[in-house]
C-alpha positions as CSV (number, residue, x, y, z in Angstrom):
1,M,-56.2,-2.3,217.4
2,L,-58.2,-3.9,214.5
3,D,-55.6,-6.7,213.7
4,S,-57.8,-9.8,213.2
5,L,-60.7,-10.5,211.1
6,W,-63.0,-11.0,214.2
7,D,-62.0,-7.6,215.4
8,W,-63.2,-6.2,212.1
9,L,-66.5,-8.3,212.2
10,I,-67.3,-7.3,215.7
11,F,-66.7,-3.5,214.7
12,I,-69.0,-4.0,211.8
13,A,-71.7,-5.4,213.5
14,V,-71.4,-2.7,216.2
15,V,-71.4,0.0,213.4
16,L,-74.4,-1.7,211.7
17,V,-76.5,-1.9,215.0
18,L,-75.8,1.8,215.6
19,F,-76.5,3.3,212.1
20,G,-78.8,0.6,210.6
21,G,-80.9,-0.6,213.5
22,A,-81.3,-4.2,214.5
23,N,-83.8,-5.0,211.6
24,K,-81.3,-4.4,208.9
25,I,-78.8,-7.3,210.1
26,P,-81.3,-10.3,208.8
27,E,-81.6,-8.5,205.6
28,L,-77.6,-7.8,205.2
29,A,-76.9,-11.5,206.1
30,R,-79.6,-12.8,203.7
31,G,-77.9,-10.9,201.1
32,L,-74.5,-12.0,201.9
33,G,-75.8,-15.7,202.1
34,R,-77.1,-15.1,198.3
35,A,-73.9,-13.7,197.1
36,M,-72.0,-16.4,198.5
37,G,-74.3,-19.0,196.9
38,E,-73.9,-17.3,193.5
39,F,-70.1,-17.2,194.0
40,R,-70.1,-20.9,194.6
41,K,-72.4,-21.4,191.7
42,G,-69.9,-19.5,189.7
43,Q,-67.0,-21.3,191.0
44,A,-68.2,-24.5,190.5
45,E,-69.0,-23.7,186.6
46,V,-65.6,-22.2,186.2
47,E,-64.1,-25.5,187.7
48,K,-66.3,-27.6,185.2
49,E,-65.3,-25.5,182.2
50,I,-61.4,-26.2,183.3
51,R,-62.0,-29.8,183.7
52,A,-63.8,-29.8,180.1
53,M,-60.9,-28.0,178.6
54,M,-58.4,-30.3,180.1
55,N,-60.1,-33.4,178.9
56,Q,-60.5,-31.9,175.5
57,E,-56.5,-31.1,175.4
58,Q,-55.9,-34.6,176.4
59,K,-58.1,-36.0,173.7
60,T,-56.3,-33.7,171.1
61,E,-53.0,-34.9,172.5
62,Q,-54.0,-38.5,172.2
63,T,-55.4,-38.0,168.7
64,S,-52.1,-36.3,167.7
65,K,-50.1,-39.0,169.2
66,D,-52.2,-41.9,167.3
67,N,-51.8,-39.7,164.1
68,T,-48.1,-39.5,164.6
69,Q,-48.0,-43.5,164.9
70,N,-50.1,-44.0,162.0
71,D,-47.9,-41.7,160.0
72,S,-44.9,-43.6,161.2
73,K,-46.6,-46.9,159.9
74,Y,-47.5,-45.3,156.7
75,Q,-44.0,-44.1,156.0
76,Q,-42.7,-47.5,157.0
77,K,-45.1,-49.3,154.7
78,I,-44.1,-46.7,151.8
79,A,-40.4,-47.4,152.5
80,E,-41.1,-51.2,152.1
81,L,-43.0,-50.6,148.8
82,E,-40.1,-48.6,147.4
83,A,-37.5,-51.1,148.2
84,E,-39.8,-53.9,146.5
85,I,-40.2,-51.7,143.5
86,S,-36.5,-51.3,143.3
87,R,-35.9,-54.7,143.6
88,L,-38.3,-55.7,141.0
89,K,-36.8,-53.0,138.6
90,Q,-33.3,-54.9,139.1
91,E,-34.8,-58.1,138.5
92,L,-36.5,-56.8,135.2
93,K,-33.3,-55.4,134.0
94,K,-31.3,-58.6,134.7
95,S,-34.0,-60.6,132.7
96,A,-34.0,-58.4,129.8
């Protein structure tokens, strides 16, 4: 009998009129409107926090990527310097 949402809404409206009186309906609607407003504010706040967390995660990933690239450059420079030191030691041994 009460299969759809509209059937339930009509049923609830009839029950409210019978038991609560017609003057209670505007109060109920006002309360429902306030509750929906609070829900939307909360939803927007949660979405804002999620976006902020995602942005922070992207910044962290970028920083990590930059650090990895810098580490790679430093390792390459160290290897070049070690090779230069080895070459200089060999030249020193030859000249001595």
